[in-house]
N, C-alpha and C positions, 0 to 999 in steps of 0.2 A: 865531678861530684864524687865519683867512686875513689879517685885518688886522694881527695881531701879526707874522706872517711878512713881510708887506709892509713894515711899519715897519723891522724888522731888516734886510731886504734893502736898503732905501733908505739906512739908516745906513752899512752896509758899502760900498755902492757909492760913496757920497759920500766916505768916508774913503779908499778906494782911488784915486779920481780925484784927490784932493788929494795923496796921496803920489806918484802918478805925475807930477803937475805939478811937484812939488818935487824930483823925482829928478834934474832937470837941474842942481841946485845942490849936491847931496850924493850919498850912496850909498843905495841901496835893497837890502834883504836879505830873504830868506825863510827861516824857521825851521820845520822839520817835526819834530814829536816824537811818540813813543809815550808814552802816559800811563798810569801805574798809580795807582789812587785808593783811599784808605782812609777809610771813613766815621768821623766822630767824634761824640762826645756823643750827643744825642738821636737823631741820624740813625742811629748804630750801635745804640743801645739799643732804639729803638722801631720801626725800619723795616728796616734791612739790616745784618746782622752781617758778611757776607762782603765782602772786598775786591774791587774791580773791576779786572780786567786788560784790560777791553774799552774802550779809549779812545785818543784822539789829539788833538793840538793843532797848529794852524798859525798863523803870524803873518807879517805883512809890516811890517818895521821901517825907518824912515828915520833915518839916522845924521846927527846934527847935528855930531858930532865923533868922535874915536876913543874917547871915553868915554861919551857920552850918545846914546841912540836912543830913539825912540818910534814907536808904531804901533798896529795893530789886530790882535787875536788872537781866534780862535774855535776851537771844537773840539766834541767829543762824548764822553760817558761813559755807559755802560750798567751799571746796578746791578740785581741780582736776588737775592731771598732767598725760600726756601720753608721754612716752619716746619712741624714735625710736627703731626699731628692733635691738636686740643685742643678744649675747650669755650669758646665765645666768646659774649658777650652780644649780643643784638639789641634794637632799639627795641621797646618794648611789654612789657618784663620777660620776654622769651623768650631762650632759649639754643639754640645750635646746635653740634654736633660737626662740625668740618671742618678741612681743611688750608688754611692761609692762605699766599698768595704775593704778594710785593710786587715790582713791576717799575717802576723809575724810570730815565728817561733825561734827562740834562741837556745843554743846548747853551749854553755861555757865549759872550757877545760882549763883549770888553773893549777899552778904551783902556789901553794899557800903556806904561810907560817902563822902560828898562833902563840901568843905570850900571855901567861897567867900572872896577874898582878899580885894576887893573894892565893898562892897554890895550896895552902893548908887550911883555908877557912871553910865554914859550912856553906858559904856562897863564894864562888870563885869567879871574880870578874876577869875578863880577858879582852885583848885587842888582837886584830888579825889583819894581815896584809897579803895580797896575792896578785899575780899577773899571769896572763896566758892568752889563749885564743877563744874567740867567740864565733861559733858557726851560726849564721843567720839565714833563715828561710823566709823570704818576703813575697807575699802575693797580694795583688791589688785587683779588685773587680770593679769595673765600670758598667753597671747594670749586669748583664750576663756574660760580658766579655772580660776575660782575666788575663793578667800578665804577671810574671814573677821572676825571681832570681835568687840564687844561693851564693853566699860569699862567706869568707872567713876574715875576721878583723881582730884587732887588739882589744884586750879587756884588762883593766886595772880594778882591784878590789880593795876596799878598806872597811873595816867593821869593828864592832864592839859588842859585848854581851856578857852574860853570866852562865856558869855551869853550876848546877845544883846537884851534888852527889846524892845517891840514894842512901848511902851510909858514910860514916866518918872515915873508914878505911877502904871503902870501895872505890873503883874507878869507873863505875857506871853512873849515869845520871841524866838529868834533863838540861837542855840548853835553850836559852832564849836570847835573841839579839837582833841587831839591825846592821845594814851595810849600805854603802854607796858604791855603785859601779860605774866607771867611766868607760864608755864603749863608742869610740869613733866609728862613723859610718858615712860613706859618701857614694850612695847608689841611688839611681832613679830621681836625682834632684833633692834628696833628703839628707839630713846631716845629724849624726849622733843618735845613739839609743841608750842614753844614760838613764839609770834607775836608782830609786831608793827601795831597799828590800827589808822586809820584816820576816823573821823566821823562828821556828820553834821545833824541837825535835829531841832525839835521844842519842846518847853516846855510850858505847860499850866496848870492852876489850875484845880483841880477836884471839888472844891467848893468855 
Protein backbone atom coordinates (compact mmCIF):
# COMPACT_ATOMS: atom_id res chain seq x y z
CA UNK A 1 0.00 0.00 0.00
CA UNK A 2 2.83 2.41 0.87
CA UNK A 3 4.62 1.64 -2.40
CA UNK A 4 1.44 2.34 -4.40
CA UNK A 5 1.01 5.72 -2.71
CA UNK A 6 4.68 6.52 -3.30
CA UNK A 7 4.40 5.80 -7.03
CA UNK A 8 1.25 7.92 -7.35
CA UNK A 9 2.93 10.77 -5.45
CA UNK A 10 6.01 10.67 -7.69
CA UNK A 11 3.87 10.68 -10.86
CA UNK A 12 1.85 13.66 -9.61
CA UNK A 13 4.96 15.55 -8.51
CA UNK A 14 6.66 14.98 -11.85
CA UNK A 15 3.63 16.18 -13.79
CA UNK A 16 3.26 19.29 -11.64
CA UNK A 17 6.94 20.20 -12.06
CA UNK A 18 6.63 19.75 -15.81
CA UNK A 19 3.56 22.00 -16.01
CA UNK A 20 5.19 24.60 -13.78
CA UNK A 21 8.26 24.70 -16.07
CA UNK A 22 6.09 25.10 -19.17
CA UNK A 23 3.97 27.79 -17.55
CA UNK A 24 6.48 30.37 -18.78
CA UNK A 25 5.34 29.67 -22.36
CA UNK A 26 1.57 29.29 -21.94
CA UNK A 27 -1.08 29.64 -19.27
CA UNK A 28 -1.69 27.42 -16.29
CA UNK A 29 -5.16 26.98 -14.76
CA UNK A 30 -6.65 25.18 -11.80
CA UNK A 31 -10.14 23.67 -11.87
CA UNK A 32 -11.90 22.68 -8.63
CA UNK A 33 -15.16 20.72 -8.85
CA UNK A 34 -17.78 19.17 -6.63
CA UNK A 35 -18.57 15.72 -8.04
CA UNK A 36 -21.83 13.72 -7.77
CA UNK A 37 -21.38 10.10 -8.88
CA UNK A 38 -23.89 7.47 -10.04
CA UNK A 39 -22.80 3.78 -10.06
CA UNK A 40 -23.59 1.89 -13.28
CA UNK A 41 -23.92 -1.74 -14.39
CA UNK A 42 -22.44 -4.38 -12.10
CA UNK A 43 -21.24 -1.68 -9.69
CA UNK A 44 -24.85 -0.62 -9.09
CA UNK A 45 -26.35 -4.12 -9.25
CA UNK A 46 -23.86 -5.96 -7.05
CA UNK A 47 -22.23 -3.44 -4.72
CA UNK A 48 -23.78 0.02 -4.31
CA UNK A 49 -27.29 1.06 -5.32
CA UNK A 50 -27.05 4.53 -3.82
CA UNK A 51 -25.58 7.50 -5.66
CA UNK A 52 -22.62 9.23 -4.01
CA UNK A 53 -22.79 12.96 -3.19
CA UNK A 54 -19.44 12.73 -1.39
CA UNK A 55 -16.80 13.61 -3.93
CA UNK A 56 -14.60 16.23 -5.50
CA UNK A 57 -12.07 16.70 -8.29
CA UNK A 58 -9.18 19.05 -8.88
CA UNK A 59 -7.03 19.53 -11.97
CA UNK A 60 -4.10 21.62 -13.14
CA UNK A 61 -4.26 22.27 -16.89
CA UNK A 62 -1.71 23.79 -19.25
CA UNK A 63 -3.24 25.69 -22.20
CA UNK A 64 -1.46 25.12 -25.50
CA UNK A 65 -3.97 27.45 -27.21
CA UNK A 66 -7.41 28.92 -26.53
CA UNK A 67 -8.87 25.59 -27.68
CA UNK A 68 -6.62 22.86 -26.31
CA UNK A 69 -5.34 22.22 -22.80
CA UNK A 70 -3.93 19.19 -21.02
CA UNK A 71 -2.89 18.33 -17.51
CA UNK A 72 -3.30 16.24 -14.40
CA UNK A 73 -6.55 15.53 -12.54
CA UNK A 74 -7.17 13.77 -9.25
CA UNK A 75 -10.02 13.47 -6.79
CA UNK A 76 -11.91 11.37 -4.28
CA UNK A 77 -15.31 9.65 -4.20
CA UNK A 78 -16.96 7.80 -1.31
CA UNK A 79 -19.62 5.13 -1.99
CA UNK A 80 -21.62 3.37 0.73
CA UNK A 81 -24.48 0.88 0.72
CA UNK A 82 -26.15 -0.93 3.62
CA UNK A 83 -28.41 -3.83 2.68
CA UNK A 84 -31.21 -5.14 4.94
CA UNK A 85 -30.76 -8.38 6.87
CA UNK A 86 -30.75 -11.48 4.69
CA UNK A 87 -29.29 -14.97 4.51
CA UNK A 88 -25.88 -15.16 2.82
CA UNK A 89 -23.82 -18.25 1.91
CA UNK A 90 -20.43 -18.82 3.54
CA UNK A 91 -17.56 -21.10 2.49
CA UNK A 92 -18.08 -24.68 3.64
CA UNK A 93 -21.79 -24.91 2.70
CA UNK A 94 -22.84 -22.71 5.60
CA UNK A 95 -25.30 -19.81 5.68
CA UNK A 96 -25.45 -16.77 7.93
CA UNK A 97 -28.20 -14.21 8.58
CA UNK A 98 -26.67 -10.74 8.67
CA UNK A 99 -26.72 -7.13 7.50
CA UNK A 100 -24.21 -6.48 4.70
CA UNK A 101 -22.51 -3.09 4.24
CA UNK A 102 -20.25 -2.14 1.32
CA UNK A 103 -17.88 0.82 1.63
CA UNK A 104 -15.83 1.86 -1.41
CA UNK A 105 -13.52 4.84 -1.81
CA UNK A 106 -11.93 5.67 -5.16
CA UNK A 107 -9.03 8.02 -5.88
CA UNK A 108 -8.45 8.60 -9.59
CA UNK A 109 -5.23 10.07 -11.00
CA UNK A 110 -5.65 10.99 -14.68
CA UNK A 111 -3.78 12.54 -17.54
CA UNK A 112 -6.51 14.64 -19.15
CA UNK A 113 -7.01 16.69 -22.32
CA UNK A 114 -9.75 19.31 -22.83
CA UNK A 115 -10.87 20.80 -26.15
CA UNK A 116 -13.07 23.92 -26.38
CA UNK A 117 -15.46 23.91 -29.33
CA UNK A 118 -16.22 27.66 -29.12
CA UNK A 119 -13.23 29.22 -27.35
CA UNK A 120 -14.31 32.86 -27.70
CA UNK A 121 -18.01 32.64 -26.83
CA UNK A 122 -19.84 33.84 -23.74
CA UNK A 123 -20.46 30.15 -23.07
CA UNK A 124 -17.61 27.79 -24.00
CA UNK A 125 -18.64 24.16 -24.60
CA UNK A 126 -15.89 21.56 -24.30
CA UNK A 127 -15.17 17.86 -24.57
CA UNK A 128 -12.63 16.05 -22.40
CA UNK A 129 -10.78 12.76 -22.48
CA UNK A 130 -8.43 11.15 -20.01
CA UNK A 131 -6.83 7.94 -18.78
CA UNK A 132 -4.87 6.88 -15.75
CA UNK A 133 -4.97 4.95 -12.49
CA UNK A 134 -7.79 4.35 -10.04
CA UNK A 135 -6.87 3.62 -6.40
CA UNK A 136 -9.74 1.58 -4.88
CA UNK A 137 -10.26 0.93 -1.17
CA UNK A 138 -12.97 -1.76 -0.72
CA UNK A 139 -14.44 -2.87 2.62
CA UNK A 140 -17.35 -5.25 3.17
CA UNK A 141 -18.98 -5.92 6.51
CA UNK A 142 -21.05 -9.06 7.17
CA UNK A 143 -22.67 -8.04 10.43
CA UNK A 144 -19.77 -6.98 12.67
CA UNK A 145 -17.17 -8.96 10.72
CA UNK A 146 -15.33 -7.06 8.02
CA UNK A 147 -12.88 -7.71 5.23
CA UNK A 148 -11.27 -5.46 2.68
CA UNK A 149 -8.65 -4.86 0.04
CA UNK A 150 -6.81 -2.03 -1.67
CA UNK A 151 -5.93 -2.15 -5.35
CA UNK A 152 -4.98 0.00 -8.32
CA UNK A 153 -6.73 -0.37 -11.66
CA UNK A 154 -7.13 1.35 -15.00
CA UNK A 155 -9.53 4.28 -15.50
CA UNK A 156 -10.73 5.88 -18.74
CA UNK A 157 -12.60 9.18 -18.73
CA UNK A 158 -14.82 10.89 -21.30
CA UNK A 159 -16.89 14.00 -20.66
CA UNK A 160 -18.46 17.19 -21.91
CA UNK A 161 -19.62 20.46 -20.40
CA UNK A 162 -19.50 24.22 -20.55
CA UNK A 163 -17.26 26.90 -19.08
CA UNK A 164 -18.94 30.26 -18.38
CA UNK A 165 -16.34 33.06 -17.96
CA UNK A 166 -16.88 35.73 -15.33
CA UNK A 167 -15.94 38.36 -17.96
CA UNK A 168 -15.40 38.52 -21.73
CA UNK A 169 -11.63 38.82 -21.48
CA UNK A 170 -11.16 36.93 -18.21
CA UNK A 171 -9.91 33.35 -17.87
CA UNK A 172 -11.77 32.63 -14.62
CA UNK A 173 -15.26 31.21 -14.62
CA UNK A 174 -17.75 28.52 -13.67
CA UNK A 175 -17.75 25.00 -15.12
CA UNK A 176 -20.67 22.56 -15.34
CA UNK A 177 -20.49 19.15 -16.99
CA UNK A 178 -20.88 15.39 -16.94
CA UNK A 179 -18.59 12.45 -17.59
CA UNK A 180 -18.56 8.68 -17.97
CA UNK A 181 -15.74 6.69 -16.40
CA UNK A 182 -14.82 3.14 -17.32
CA UNK A 183 -13.13 1.41 -14.38
CA UNK A 184 -12.39 -2.33 -14.70
CA UNK A 185 -12.33 -4.15 -11.37
CA UNK A 186 -11.85 -7.84 -10.68
CA UNK A 187 -11.60 -8.37 -6.94
CA UNK A 188 -13.64 -10.31 -4.39
CA UNK A 189 -15.86 -11.75 -7.13
CA UNK A 190 -17.01 -8.30 -8.33
CA UNK A 191 -16.54 -6.70 -11.74
CA UNK A 192 -16.19 -3.05 -12.82
CA UNK A 193 -16.75 0.22 -10.99
CA UNK A 194 -18.13 2.23 -13.91
CA UNK A 195 -19.81 5.54 -13.08
CA UNK A 196 -21.68 8.49 -14.53
CA UNK A 197 -20.58 11.77 -12.92
CA UNK A 198 -22.10 15.25 -12.74
CA UNK A 199 -19.85 18.10 -11.62
CA UNK A 200 -19.79 21.85 -11.08
CA UNK A 201 -17.01 24.14 -9.96
CA UNK A 202 -14.70 27.04 -10.72
CA UNK A 203 -11.64 27.55 -12.92
CA UNK A 204 -9.01 30.24 -12.36
CA UNK A 205 -5.50 31.06 -13.63
CA UNK A 206 -2.45 30.26 -11.52
CA UNK A 207 -0.46 33.15 -13.01
